[in-house]
N, C-alpha and C positions, 0 to 999 in steps of 0.2 A: 387405173387403179393407181390409187394413191401412193406416194412414198411411203414403204414402211417407219412407221415408228420404231418400233424396236427389230431388230434381224439376228436373231442366234442360228451360226455357221460352224456345223461340223463339231459341237462342243464335246468334249472331254474329260470327264473330272474322274482319276483312280486314286482311292485312297490307298497306298501302304499300310498293311496292316502284318501282324507276326503269322499269321495265319493264311495271308495270301493279299494277293492285289487285289480289292473291291474296286469292280468298274462301276461307277454308280451312275455315271450318264457315256453314254457311249455312239457318239457322232450323232447327236441331235441337232436338228438343224429346223427352224419354225421364224414365222414372220407375224408381228400383228399390225395395221396400221392405225390411224388415227381413230379415237371414236368406238371402237371394233370393242370386240367381247370374245376372249378366246378360252373355252374351256380343256386346261387338259387333265384328264382323265387315268383312273389305274390304280391298282392295290397298291399295299403298302410295299415300300421296297422297291415301286417302278422307277425312282428317281427321279419325279416332278418336282417334289421339295427340294431336291440338292441343282436343280438345274435353275431355279428361280433362285437360292438360295447365292448363289454362281453371279449368277444376270445380276445381283444386290451388291455383289460382292463381299458376301457375308460368309464364303468356305474358303478358311484359311491357307493361305498362298505355301504356308510352312509345311501342311498337312496332309495335299492335297496336290496333285499333280494336272495343270489346267491345259486343255488347249483346245481353239479353234479362235472363234471371234464373237463376240457380243455386240453388235453396235447399236448404238442410241441414236439418233439422231444422224446416222453416218459416224457416229464417236467409236472407236475400238474402248470398252467399258473397262476390256481383262486388260489392257496396255496403261491407264493411270494410273500416278500416284495415289497414294492413301488417301492425303487428303483432298485431292481431286474429287475421286469417288464418294469423301464423305460428304461433298457438299451436294451430289446429285442424287445420295440415298437420299430421302424424306424430301427434298427441294423438289426434285423431280420425276422422281420415282418413290412411289410411298408402298408398304407391305402390312399387310393384316397379317396378323402369323393365326397358328392353329390353335391357344391356347391361351386367351386376353391373361388369363389371373396369375399365368408368370411372367406375360411380356409387359404387362401393369407394375409400376416399381410399388410394395405392398403399403409403403410407409409415405407416400407422396402422396397428396388428393388429384383427383382424375384432371382437375382444370386446372393445375398449377402443373401438373406433365403435359399436357399440350402446348400450354404455355410455353412452358420451359424447351420443344419440338420447333414452337415459331421463333422465340429469340435466337436459337441458335442458327437460323438461317438467315432475320432477319432481322435489321436495326430499327427496331421499336421499345419502345419503353412496357416497362412491366403491365403499367394500364391497357396500354394496346392491344398487350398479349394475351393479356387476362378476357379482354373482349373478345378479343377472335374466338380462343377459348369458348366461353359462352356462345358465341353466336354458332360455331359448330356445334356443340355441344345439342343444340335449338334445331339445328337443320337434321340432327342424324335421330330428329323425333324422341331426346331426352325432355321428361317433363319437367318440368320448373329449373330449365338449363341453370342458372345463375345460383342456384342453391345446391342443384345435383354438382356444381363442378368445386363446392368443397367439402364434399364426399371421398372415402377412400374407397378403393375399387373393392373390398369384401364388403362393401353396403349396396354395393348394385347388384342384381341380377345375373345373372351371365350370356342373355340377351342385349342386356346393357352395358354391360362389357365388353362384349365382342361390337357393338355402336361404338361405343366411347375410342375405342383403337382405328376404328372408321372415321370417325373423327378426328382422330390425330394424325391418321393418316393423310388425308383430303386437305388436313389443316393451314399447309402450303400451294396449294391449287395445283398438284404436280401435272406431269403430262400421262404416269401408267400407275396404274392402281396394280395393282398382285396380292390378291385375297390368297393364304394358303388355308385350305378348308377352313371356311369360316363362319361354317354352319355347323362343325363338329361338336357333340355333347352337347344341341342346343333342344328342346321341343321340336316337333313337325310344325306345326303356324310359329313357332320363333324363327325358324330356318326361312321359311318363306316370308316373314319382314325383312328377316335378314336381306336376301336377296332380293327382293323387291327394293330397298331401300339402296344398295347398289347399283339395281340401274336406273334405279332413278336421279341418283348422284352422278351416272355417269354422264346422263342426259344433260342436266344443271354444269357440269365442271367442263365437260367434253372431253371427258379424259379415258382413256385408253383402259382396257381391263382387260387380268388375265385372273381367273378361276379355278384354283387346283382341286381337285376332289376324288374322291374315290365312289362315286356315285353318280350314274350317269343319268338317272333320276332327277337330280338336283338340280343338273344346269339345262333341262330339256330348253325353260324359256326363253333363256339370258344370253346363250354366246350366240355367236356368228359362225365362227369355223370352232371345230374339236380337234383336238391332238390325243389319243390314244397311245398311253404309254405301257410298255410292258419291259423288265428288267433291261431298264436302263435306254431303251430304244423307242421311239416312233412305229407305231405297226400300222396305226392307219391313221391318215389328219383327209381333213373338208368341212364342208360346210354344215352347218348343223342337220339338216335335210337328208344332206347323204347320208351321216353316220346311224340316226332315226330311220330312215324309210328304204335306206337302200348299202346298208353296211357291207365291208366286202371280206373282213378278215373274223376269223374264228373266236378269237380273245373279245373282240367287239361284239360279237353274237352272245357269248357267254354273260359279259356287264349288263347286254341287256337282259337276257331273259332272268338274271337275277334280281330284276326290278318286282318290287311286287304291286300288284294289280287291284283296285278298287273292286274288279266286275270279275273277279273271280271269288266260285266259291268259298264260305268261308272254311276252314280248315286246309286250302289245298296250300299242299309244302311250298318251300321254297327251292328255288333252282339255282344253287350255287355252281359254281363251275370246281370242278373235281380235281382235285390233288393240290400243292403249292405251289406257290411261284417260289423259283431258281435261287441258291445261294449267288450271289452276287461273284463271287469270288469263284463257284464252277457253276459257270454258266453253259448251259449243253451248248454241242454242234447243232451246225443249220439252225436252222428256227428253236428259239429258244422256247418259243411255248408248246413244243411238238410233243415232249411228255405229255401235257394236259388235254391233246386236240384230239377231236375224233374221227379228224377227219384225213389225219397223219399218213403220209405215202414217205416212201423210200427216203425221195430226193429231200424233203424235210430233215432228216436226220443227218444230212452232213450237207449241206448247202444251206447258207444265210441268204435267204430273199432279203431282198432289192424293195423298197418304199417306193414303188412305181405309180405314176400316176395313169389312172384306167380315162379321163377325161379331160385330162388337162389342169386338177386339181385336186379331184377327189384319189388321193393316194394310198395303197396299200401294201405292206409287206409280206406276200401269202405266196406258196407256190401254187395253189387252186387255179385255173383258168376263171377270166370273166364271167363266162358262161354257167360253171358253177356254184362259183360265189354268187352269182344273181339268184340261179335255180334252189341253193340252198336254204338261203334267206328268206326268201318267196314261202318255202314249204315250212324253216321255223316258226315264219308270222302266223300263215295260215293254221299249225298248230297249237297258236294262243288263243286262235280267237273261235 
């Protein structure tokens, strides 16, 4: 196994509020190797975005209590001074945020914003930075990149704005790209184009990628590993084939079951997970998923299950026996075919 590019160890991020302590991230551990793609999946409020905002140094230290380690090439990012973290952010770790319309400045031309990002981290002339901006717009398949570089964000479609954000994130050839819900609010065909673009650029730039999403169907073809998060914790982790063909956690089963399928008869009802995610101020005792779980046992209400590997890598945090997990999953699969 190659040395991890990024290794998160027992990360905890808590936000004190007037209503109580929000435990947004509660002991998350994961790693990603150079050139690999990790999918981080979960409903809104599961802690996936906060986890990687903290990796990027974007969680304000005066507003949150942060514990654990975030090792990037062996260096703990949580211990770095703000100016050193700024140098890493953008140059070695790039991020594509959820909403490109609010991430791109509306008053500056797109090319100028990409060029500014380049000049912030590299000692190059304005002309060279402009050329790099146009080159990156071309590489993300923006038509007429030299002309489009002089357009404002509102003159781009949603898909083109997302492409521009990817161009900006990759302009400095970072080692790691974090894409937070990169396909949100995009048409289905545009979603596929954006994910294929990220996959292609990963190969071209030899960049590791983290794709954060709420939809397991979106990342099926693009991830090497997948981490499923619920209530601030990872509840299942494994290779993509483990998650899609041998899932072990009831929450993962619910996410898989909620994916729409084109081979089902017209009018087939969607299969949402019953109930709502818990408040991160008042997380249920035991397994946080137990109020929504159709397979809940008495132990689930009092004992928090550990994230235990079943085969040395594929891990799940569930009190069901391995035999029961495999049997139930096969029954669920058989019920949908």
